[in-house]
C-alpha positions, 0 to 999 in steps of 0.5 A: 243777948249773946252773939257768936261772931267767927274771928276769921273771915269765911273762906270762899270754899265754905261758900262754895260748900254751902251753895252746893248743898243749897242747889242739891237740896233744891234739886232733891226738893223739886224732884221729890215734889214732882214724884209725890204729885205723880204718885198721889194722883195730883199730876197725871203721867206724860203720854206713853208712860204707864205706872203699875198701882204698886209703883204708884203706891211707892212714888208718894212716900218716895217723893215725900222722903226726897222733899225731906232730904231736900229740906235737910240739905237746905238746912245743912247749907245754911248751917255750913254758911253760918260756920257751925262746927257740929254740921261737919260730921252731919254733913259727911253722913248726909253726903255719903248717903246722897252719894250712894243714892246718886251713884244708884241712879247713874247705874240705873240709867239716870246719867245727867241729873244723878251726875249733878246730884253726885257732884253736889254731894261730893263737893261739901265732903271734899271741902269740909275735909280741907285743912284750912276749912277745918281750921275755920270751923275749929277756930276760937269764937269771940262772944260778944255781949251787947248790953240791953238798954235800960227801961225808961219811961218815954218823955215828951219834948217840952213843946209837947207838954200838956198845958198846966192849969194856972196856979192861984 
């Protein structure tokens, strides 16, 4: 078995980027589940609100898409925390798409929640662009090979040996 261990300690900003991704993923996941529940008829709309059938038909796939985006964000947050170097370009693309969605939400009038989503999308982009964070991701890794223990049949202690028949 080969374990890959970073040679340098994890910068605090990498932890911040991972936490921002986990928070954004949780927000997207919960909102997506709620939108999916309303769109599929599992949950009723609050009093005073009505939905057209076309809008209700669009809410279920939109909610499912948001749940998938939330799961992707949680996955990328975990991979950032682990220090995978391939996650930086993936996170950049995902953050740009999410920032565009958040800006569209702010323009539409959902200020508070979309502002939080925008901040959670921008923090990883900024943090992963810093020079010392890039250097940590690009740093050489030490491969530690742990040898497997040899397969040995279990032996009983001498006090637990089965009694031997007497020899004539």
